[in-house]
N, C-alpha and C positions, 0 to 999 in steps of 0.2 A: 249261681248264674248259669249253671249247665242248662237249666230250663229258663230261658230268658223271658222275663215277664214284660208287660207293656211298657212300664217306665224305663226298664233297662234297655229295651229295644230302641226307644226314642232317644235315650242318651247316646247310644251307639251311633245312631243316625247323625245326631248333631256333632259328635266327636269325629266321625268319619269326614263330614264336610269340612270341619275345622282343620283336620290333619291334611286334607287335600290342599287347603289354602297355605298351610305352613310348609308343606313340601314344595309347593310352587314358589312361595316366597323365599325359602331358604336359598334356592338357586339364584333367583333374580335379585335378592338383596345384595349378595356378595358381588355378583357380576355387574349389576347396574351401578353400584358405588365405584367399582373399579373403572367402568366406562366413563364416569363423570370426571375422571382424572383428579380425584380429591387427594389431598395429602394423606399419607398413611395414618397420621394421628387423628384426622377427622373421621376416617373410616372406623378406626378403633373406638372413637367416642360414640358414634352412632350405634355400633354393635353393642358396646358396653351399656348404652342407655336402654336398649331393648331388654337386656338382662336386669338392669337396675329397676326398671319400671315393673317388671314381673315380680321382683322381691317386694316392692312397696305395695302393690296391689294384693299380693298374697297375704301380707300382714293385715290389710283391711278386711279381706275375706275371713281370716281367722277370728277377728274381733267382732265383726258385724253381720256376717252372712246369715248365721242361724237366727239372729234377732230380726233382721229385715225380711228374712225368708229366702230359702235357697233358690226357689224358682224365680223370684223377682231379681235377685242378684245375678243369677245365671243369664237372664234376659238382658240385663244391663251391660254385662260384659260383652255379649255379642253385639249390642248396639255400638259400643266403643270400637269393636273390631272393624265394623263397617266404616266408621269415621277415619280411623287410622289408615285403612286401605285407600281412601280418597286422598289423604294427605300425601302418601307415598306415590300415588299414581300421577299426581299433578306436578311433579318435578319442582317441589318447593325448596327453599334454601335449607342448608344443613341445620341451621338453628331450629327451624320448624320441624324438621325430621326428628331431631333429638327430643323436642317437646312431645311429639306424637308417640315416639318410642317409649317415653316415660309413662304413657297411659297404662302400660302393663299387660296389654292383650296381644302384642306381637310376639313372635318367638323366633329364635335362631335355630331351633330344632323342630323336627317333625313330632317326636315324642317329648312333649314339654312337661314340666312339673310345676306349673304355675297356678294362677287363680282358678282356671277352668277345672283342672284335675283336682284341686283342693275341694271343690264342690262335688265333682262326679264320684270321687272315691267313697265318701260316706254314703252317698245316695245309692251306690251299687252294692255296698258291703252289708247293708242292713239285713238282719235275720238270716245270715248264711254262715255255715261253718267255715273254718279256716281252709279246709280242702276245697270246698265249693268256691270260696273267694279266690284262691290262687288260680283255679281253672278259669274262673270268670274274668279275672284281671289279665290272664293270658289272652283270652279272646278280645277283651277290651283294647289291649295294646296291639294285638295282631291286626284288628280292624284299622287302627290308626296308622300302623306301618304300611298296610296295603294301600290305604287311601293316600297316604303321604307319598308313597312311591309313584303312584299315578300322577299326583300333583307335580312331582319333580320331573317326570317324563313329559308332562304337558308344558312345563317351563322351557323345555328344549325347543318348542315351536317358534317362539319369537327369535331365538338365535338362528334357527334354520332359515327363517324367512327374511330376516333383515341383517343378520350378522352381529346383532347386539341385543342385549336384554333390555327391552324398552319398558320404562317405568309405568306406562299406562296399563300394563297387564295386571298391576296391583288392584285394579278395579274389580277383579274376580272376588276380592274379599267382600264386596258389598252384598251380592246375592247370597253368599254363604253365611254372612252375618244374619241375613233375613231368615234363612232356614233355622239357624240356632235360636232366634227369638221366637219363632213359631213353636219349635219343640219345647222351649222353656215354658211357654204359656199353656202347653197341653199336658204337662206332667201332673200327676195326681198328688194329693195331700200326703201320700205315703212316703214321699221323698223328703219331707220336712222332719226335723227332730221332734221327738215326743216329750222331752222333759221341759219343765218350766223355763222361761226365758232367762231367769236369773242364773241358771246353771250353764247357759250356752256360751261358747267362746272361751271356756276356761279349762285348763288342765288341772286334774286333782290327783288321784292315786298314781297315775303314770308319769307325773312330771319329771322325776329323776331320769327314768329311762328315755323319755322323749328328748330331754336336754342332751343326754349323751349321744343319742342317735343323730340329733340335729348337728352337733359339733362335728361328727364324722361325715355326715352328708355335706356339710360345708366344705370340708377338706376335699372330698371326692369331687364336688362341684367346681372347686377352684381349679383342680387339675383338668376337668372336662371343659372349663371355660377357655382353656388354652387351645382347644381344638373343636369348637362348635362347628356345626355344619356350614354356617355362612362363612366362617373363616376358612374352612377346608376348601370351599368353592373359590374363595379369593386366593388361597395359597396355590391351588392347582392352576389357576389362571396366571398368577404371577410367576410361579416356578417353571411350569411346563407350557404356558400359553394355551391351556386347554380352553376349548370353545364352550359356550353355554350348552350347546347340544351334547357334547361329550360329558360335561358335568351333570346335565340332567339325566342322561342315560345311566351314569354311574350312581347317582342318587336313587334312581329307580331300582337298580340292582341291589343297592343297600337296603331299600325298603322291602324288597322280596325276602332277603335274608333275615331282616328284622322280624318279618311276619313268621317265618319258620322258627326263629329263635323264641319268640313269644309263645308259640304253640308247643314247643318242646319243653320249655321251662317248667310248666306245671307237672309234667310227667317225671322230670328229674326231682322236683320238690317232693312228690309223693314218695320217692325212694330215698332221697338223701336229706330231706328236710329243707325248710325255707332258707335258713342261714347258710347251710352247706352249699346249696345251689347258688346263692348270692355270691359267696366268696370265691368258690373254686371254678366258677365259669368266668368270673370277672378278672381274676389275677392274670391268667395267660393272655387275655385280650389286651392287657396293658403293655405286655412285652411286644405284641404286634404293633400297637400304636406307636411305641417308641421307634420301632424299626422303620416306620414310614419315613422318618427323617433321612434315612440312608438310601432311599430308593433312587436308583440311577436314572430312571426314566418314568414317563407317565404310566405305562402299563404296569410296571412293578408297584408303583404307588397305589394304583387302583386295586390290584390284587391284595395287597396288604390291608387296605381299608376294608375290603370285602371280607377277608378272613377274620379281621378284628370284629366286624359287625356281628358275625354269626355267634360269637361268644359273649360280646359285651352287653347284649340286650337281655340276657336271661335273668339278670338281677332286677329288672324293672318290675314285672308282675310279682315276683317274690318279695321285693322290697315293699311294694305297695301293700301286699297282703300282710307282711310282717308288722307293719305299723298299725294296720287296722285290727289285727289280732292281739297285739301287745297291749292296747289301751282299752278302757271301758267304752261301751257304745256311745255314751253321752260325750265322750272326749274326742270322737273321731274327726269332726270337722276341724277343731283347733290343732289336733295332732297332725292331720294331713297338711293343713295350711302351714304350720310352723316348721315341720320337717321339709316341706317343699320350699318354704321361704328360706330356710337355711341353705338350701342348694343354690339360692340366688343372691345371698348376701355377699359371698366371695366371688361368685361367677362373673359379675360385671368387671372385675379386675382382669379376667382372663383375656378377652379379645384385645384390649389395648396393650397388655403385656406381651401377648403373642406377636403382635405387629412389631413391638420393640425388640423382642428376642430374635425375631426373624432377621433384624438388621445385624445382629451379632453372628448368627449362623442360620442359614435358610431353613434348616430342619429342627432347630433348637426347641420350638414350641412343642413338638411331638415328643421329644425326649423328656422334657419337663413334665408334660401331661402324664405320660406313662409312669414315670417315677413316683409322682405325687399320688396318683390313683392306686398304685401298688401299696403304698404305705397305708392308705385307707383300708384296703382289703385285709391286711394282716392285723391291724388294730381292731377292726370290727369283729374278726373271729376271736381274738383274745378277750375282748370285753363282753361279748354276748353269747359265747358258746354254752355257758352254763345257766343262762337266764331262761326260766320256764315260761311257756306260752299257755295262757288259759284257754278254755273252750269257749268259743264265741257264742254259741247258741245258749249255753248255760248262763253266761253273763247277761244276755238279753232277756232271758226268761225270769231272771231274779228280780 
């Protein structure tokens, strides 16, 4: 992906538009729910439904996307995104918000690992070496982070103008969904899988490794679910009475650091390997995450979040590349979808539990998140440090 071809460039455009929407929505979702004065348990249910829906949709993508066609599935997901945006923009009852969230196309994070990325990863990985993939996925995630940070900054505008995050701004999802649908229809046949349909959607040689990775990703995701971006926005508002404008600017700065992190990760991977970069950048970031719980004021909390972001995101492009390299080319869509799904099986438990844990101690969710994610890092290193990675170009030529 160092030389971005036509299809890759189009996917990056669609992904950038979606990331802008997710950055915008991550701020407004947390603050608008708080502004509605909903009970804490209802806020947790809505945020949990967003994550649960992503898990269900990712499973469907794993089973059926290669059979229905990646381009057709991609367009359908963007169509759903537009509908969900309308629902959240029109101040519907909580029950309808939960139903819309369960559609699986919304995200509590700018850099999501849901059904969209389960399609984009195999489309972008085809016919590229592992080194080219990690640099490409670094660019892929950097584009998302940059666009998402702009979205978060734009989300500050409603707060500046009216003093509250107004739900009608979720209508921005509608034109962005239209962009995604146009891009999906313009992709070439090269993004589709090449093997017979009977082989699609199944794991074969790599099943044991993918199962082990999926179990670890589920653990990491459970920890991350305790501190998703939408919850962080809600926590900053509840703990320090931070305004949507301050939260939006903070998330913009986080996006800038994410962009730098994604671009730096491939260079570290060239020197230290995919797994080494994943583990030894991620582990210290979890210490910083736990430290957020003890921040005495808003400024300190923001500094800790920013420092944590610079390190925590280096495992994203390396993790995506690691999965694509570890499996056979015909297994890439199900491998991406199942490992992404694993990250969402336990993640829905995070936001409700975070809200409950906050009732015990205001910063407890961050301590729990940092501890659980540290266990993931240590176990990942112990289990996979001796697993060899095949050459992807040789595999595809065979």
